[in-house]
C-alpha positions in Angstrom: -19.8 -19.9 11.3 -22.7 -22.3 10.5 -25.1 -19.4 10.4 -22.9 -17.5 8.0 -22.5 -20.5 5.7 -26.3 -21.0 5.8 -26.9 -17.4 4.9 -24.5 -17.6 2.0 -26.2 -20.8 0.7 -29.6 -19.1 0.9 -28.4 -16.2 -1.1 -26.9 -18.4 -3.7 -30.1 -20.5 -3.9 -32.2 -17.3 -4.3 -29.9 -15.9 -7.0 -30.2 -19.2 -8.9 -33.9 -19.8 -8.1 -35.2 -16.6 -9.7 -33.7 -17.2 -13.1 -35.1 -20.7 -12.9 -38.6 -19.3 -12.2 -38.2 -17.0 -15.2 -37.2 -19.9 -17.4 -40.0 -22.1 -16.2 -42.5 -19.3 -16.9 -41.3 -19.1 -20.5 -41.4 -22.8 -21.1 -44.9 -23.1 -19.5 -46.1 -20.3 -21.8 -44.7 -22.0 -24.8 -46.1 -25.5 -24.0 -49.4 -24.7 -22.2 -50.7 -21.5 -23.7 -52.7 -22.1 -26.9 -51.9 -18.6 -28.2 -48.2 -19.5 -28.3 -48.9 -22.3 -30.9 -50.8 -20.0 -33.3 -49.1 -18.7 -36.4 -50.9 -15.4 -36.7 -49.0 -12.1 -36.7 -50.6 -11.0 -33.5 -49.8 -14.3 -31.7 -46.2 -14.2 -32.9 -45.8 -10.6 -31.7 -47.2 -11.5 -28.3 -45.0 -14.6 -28.1 -41.9 -12.5 -29.0 -42.9 -9.9 -26.4 -43.2 -12.6 -23.7 -39.8 -14.1 -24.5 -38.2 -10.6 -24.7 -39.5 -9.8 -21.2 -38.3 -13.2 -19.9 -34.9 -12.6 -21.4 -34.6 -9.1 -20.1 -35.6 -10.3 -16.6 -32.9 -13.0 -16.8 -30.2 -10.6 -17.9 -31.2 -8.0 -15.2 -31.2 -10.7 -12.5 -27.8 -12.1 -13.5 -26.4 -8.6 -13.7 -27.7 -7.8 -10.2 -26.3 -11.0 -8.7 -22.9 -10.4 -10.3 -22.8 -6.8 -9.1 -23.7 -7.8 -5.6 -21.0 -10.5 -5.6 -18.4 -8.1 -7.0 -19.3 -5.5 -4.3 -18.9 -8.2 -1.5 -15.6 -9.3 -2.9 -14.3 -5.7 -3.0 -15.4 -5.2 0.6 -13.5 -8.3 1.7 -10.4 -7.3 -0.3 -10.5 -3.8 1.0 -10.7 -5.0 4.6 -7.8 -7.4 4.1 -5.7 -4.6 2.5 -6.5 -2.2 5.3 -5.3 -4.8 7.8 -2.0 -5.2 5.9 -1.4 -1.5 5.4 -3.1 0.1 8.3 -3.9 3.9 8.1 -1.3 5.8 10.0 -2.6 7.6 13.1 -2.8 11.4 12.9 -0.2 11.8 15.7 2.4 9.5 17.2 4.5 10.6 20.2 4.4 14.3 19.3 4.8 13.7 15.5 2.1 14.8 13.1 1.6 12.3 10.3 0.0 12.0 6.9 0.3 9.2 4.3 -1.2 8.1 1.0 -0.7 5.3 -1.5 -1.6 4.7 -5.1 -1.6 1.2 -6.6 -0.6 0.7 -10.2 -3.2 -2.1 -10.5 -6.7 -1.0 -11.2 -9.1 -2.0 -8.5 -6.4 -2.5 -5.9 -6.2 -0.2 -2.8 -2.5 -1.0 -2.2 0.3 -2.9 -3.9 3.9 -3.6 -3.3 4.7 -0.4 -1.4 4.6 -0.5 2.4 5.0 1.8 5.4 4.4 1.8 9.1 5.0 4.1 12.0 5.1 2.7 15.6 6.0 4.3 18.9 8.3 2.1 21.0 10.4 2.5 24.1 13.4 3.0 21.8 11.7 5.9 20.0 9.3 6.3 17.0 10.3 3.7 14.4 9.3 4.0 10.7 9.6 1.6 7.8 9.2 2.5 4.2 9.6 -0.3 1.6 9.1 -1.2 -2.0 8.6 -4.8 -3.2 9.8 -5.6 -6.7 6.8 -5.6 -9.0 3.5 -4.0 -8.1 -0.1 -4.6 -7.3 -1.8 -7.7 -5.9 1.2 -10.0 -6.7 3.4 -8.1 -4.3 1.0 -8.2 -1.4 2.4 -11.4 0.1 5.9 -10.1 0.3 4.8 -6.8 1.7 2.8 -8.7 4.4 5.8 -10.7 5.4 8.1 -7.6 5.8 5.4 -5.6 7.6 4.5 -8.4 10.0 8.2 -8.9 11.0 8.7 -5.1 11.4 5.7 -4.8 13.8 7.1 -7.4 16.1 10.8 -6.6 15.8 10.6 -2.9 16.6 9.4 -3.6 20.1 11.9 -6.5 20.7 15.1 -5.1 19.3 17.0 -2.3 20.9 19.2 -1.7 17.8 18.0 -0.7 14.4 20.4 -3.1 12.8 18.8 -6.0 14.6 15.4 -5.0 13.3 16.8 -5.0 9.8 18.2 -8.6 10.3 14.7 -9.7 11.4 13.2 -8.3 8.2 15.8 -10.1 6.2 15.1 -13.5 7.8 11.3 -13.0 7.5 11.7 -12.2 3.8 14.0 -15.2 3.3 11.4 -17.5 4.9 8.6 -16.1 2.8 10.5 -16.5 -0.5 11.4 -20.1 0.4 7.8 -20.9 1.2 6.6 -19.3 -2.0 9.2 -21.2 -4.0 8.0 -24.5 -2.5 4.4 -23.6 -3.3 5.2 -22.7 -6.9 7.5 -25.7 -7.5 6.3 -28.5 -5.2 7.9 -31.2 -7.3 11.4 -29.8 -6.5 11.2 -30.9 -2.8 13.5 -29.8 0.0 14.9 -26.3 0.3 15.3 -24.5 -3.1 18.7 -23.2 -3.9 17.3 -20.0 -5.4 13.9 -19.4 -3.7 12.5 -16.8 -6.1 14.8 -15.4 -8.7 15.2 -11.6 -8.9 12.9 -11.0 -5.9 14.0 -8.1 -3.7 12.6 -5.4 -1.4 14.1 -1.9 -0.9 13.7 -0.9 2.8 14.3 2.3 4.7 14.3 2.0 8.5 14.1 5.3 10.4 14.2 5.9 14.1 13.3 9.2 15.8 14.5 9.1 19.4 12.9 11.1 22.3 15.6 13.7 22.1 14.9 14.2 18.3 17.9 12.3 17.0 17.3 10.7 13.7 19.0 7.4 12.8 18.6 5.6 9.5 19.4 2.3 7.8 18.8 2.3 4.0 18.7 -0.8 1.8 18.4 0.5 -1.8 15.6 2.9 -1.0 15.3 6.6 -2.0 16.5 8.9 0.8 13.9 11.0 2.6 13.8 14.7 2.2 14.2 17.1 5.1 11.8 20.0 5.0 13.2 22.8 7.3 12.1 26.4 7.0 12.1 27.2 3.3 14.5 24.3 2.5 13.8 20.9 1.0 16.9 18.7 0.6 17.8 15.0 0.9 18.3 13.8 4.4 21.7 12.2 3.7 24.1 11.5 0.9 25.4 8.2 2.1 25.6 5.3 -0.3 22.7 2.9 0.7 23.1 -0.9 1.3 21.8 -3.3 -1.4 18.1 -4.2 -1.3 17.0 -7.1 0.8 16.9 -10.4 -1.0 19.7 -10.7 -3.6 22.6 -10.3 -1.2 23.2 -11.0 2.5 23.5 -8.1 4.9 27.0 -7.2 6.0 28.3 -8.3 9.4 28.1 -4.8 10.8 25.0 -2.6 10.5 25.7 0.8 12.0 22.8 3.1 11.6 23.5 6.5 10.0 23.1 9.3 12.5 21.4 12.4 10.9 21.4 14.8 13.8 18.2 16.0 15.3 14.8 16.7 13.9 13.9 20.1 15.4 10.4 21.2 16.3 8.7 22.4 13.1 10.9 20.4 10.8 9.4 17.6 8.6 10.6 14.5 6.9 9.2 13.4 3.5 9.5 9.7 2.8 8.5 8.1 -0.6 8.9 5.2 -2.9 10.6 5.4 -6.3 7.2 5.4 -8.0 7.0 9.1 -7.2 10.2 10.2 -8.9 9.8 7.6 -11.7 6.4 8.9 -12.8 6.5 10.4 -16.4 4.5 12.8 -18.3 3.3 12.5 -21.9 6.8 13.5 -23.2 8.6 11.0 -21.0 9.9 13.5 -18.5 10.3 12.3 -14.8 8.4 13.9 -12.0 10.5 16.8 -10.5 9.9 15.9 -6.8 12.6 18.2 -5.3 11.3 21.2 -7.2 7.7 20.4 -6.1 8.8 20.1 -2.5 10.7 23.3 -2.6 7.5 25.1 -3.9 5.4 23.4 -1.2 7.6 24.6 1.7 8.0 28.1 0.2 4.2 28.5 -0.3 3.4 29.0 3.4 2.9 27.1 6.6 4.1 23.5 6.2 1.9 20.6 7.5 2.0 17.0 6.5 -1.4 17.3 5.0 -0.5 20.4 2.9 2.7 18.7 1.6 0.8 15.6 0.8 -1.8 17.5 -1.2 0.8 19.5 -3.0 2.8 16.5 -4.1 -0.1 14.2 -5.1 -1.8 17.1 -6.9 1.4 17.9 -8.9 2.0 14.2 -9.6 -1.5 13.7 -11.1 -1.1 16.9 -13.2 2.3 15.6 -14.3 0.9 12.3 -15.5 -2.2 13.8 -17.0 -4.5 12.1 -14.5 -3.4 8.7 -15.6 -2.8 5.8 -13.1 1.0 5.6 -12.3 3.0 2.8 -14.0 4.4 1.8 -10.6 3.0 1.8 -7.1 3.3 5.1 -5.2 3.6 5.6 -1.4 4.2 8.9 0.5 4.6 9.5 4.2 5.2 12.9 5.8 6.2 13.3 9.5 6.4 16.7 11.2 8.0 17.2 14.6 5.3 19.1 16.7 7.1 18.6 20.0 7.5 21.9 21.8 11.1 21.2 22.8 13.9 18.8 22.0 15.3 17.5 25.3 19.0 17.3 25.8 20.7 14.1 26.9 21.7 14.2 30.6 24.7 16.4 31.3 24.8 17.9 27.8 24.6 21.8 27.7 21.9 23.3 25.5 24.4 25.1 23.4 25.9 21.7 22.3 22.7 20.6 20.7 22.8 19.9 17.0 21.0 22.8 15.2 20.1 21.1 12.0 20.0 17.6 10.5 23.2 16.8 8.6 
């Protein structure tokens, strides 16, 4: 740590020292050189050339120092953002994955959208969420939710218990933020952060392929099966986390089995809310239908098709809201049956 600080101090001294040397040279020339005190045209031209060179050197040095510092800051910010929203692995427990995100804030890698895929003893568990707002301001809330999810999915056997852990983590984060923003209030604020909420989709794919979901105000995933692209479920979601407490009972919605070759497309509302120059929303369902009808479906091909169509729809402009997309394909060779269940009783499609 001492060596790192010493290195940074040396860099700062060097970046400040060179402009000081340039300035000292200019002052020395003006005071000590007899030619600088003459009034002839040639002397004035030479003096102007010297000061122009000194000024140019100062500008270039300051520009170089600022560029280097900006590059270092971006590297640190990028590393921090990659720790928060880790790249998903290519495969998790027989599932093929692909994901991408676009931040609405220029210069930010990620924003208020979050996702994670983790293999546990209870099955592969997935979270997709969207913090109110976007960009850098939403990173703290996204970090609180993701950190809680990464712990809870291994500890809790039921998906509802995982969701309660996320709710408690979000509540603690909002209270701490409120105390930081209003330290004079003291104690526990009655309304930690007004109008703050997070939409959350929790999804569990069990070893036998059964899909179970808890949805708090988030867009439902799409099932990509054969040449079909349709919403996974039509159940009314729970309210987003934050404004209202969760109900006493949290039964997960069972959506049947994800068969080998079938895929799930998860997204945040920034995808469907993207508009073109005429104000029309992005036709996600039609784009997905074309993607699955075009040929062999893979998470990577679906991702390319959707993001390419999205950028064409917006005319290449940055989206007005953060965008996150996650595609999971079941590449397991077979779907095992529960003990004692005949093969013929297996669910054939997600419902």
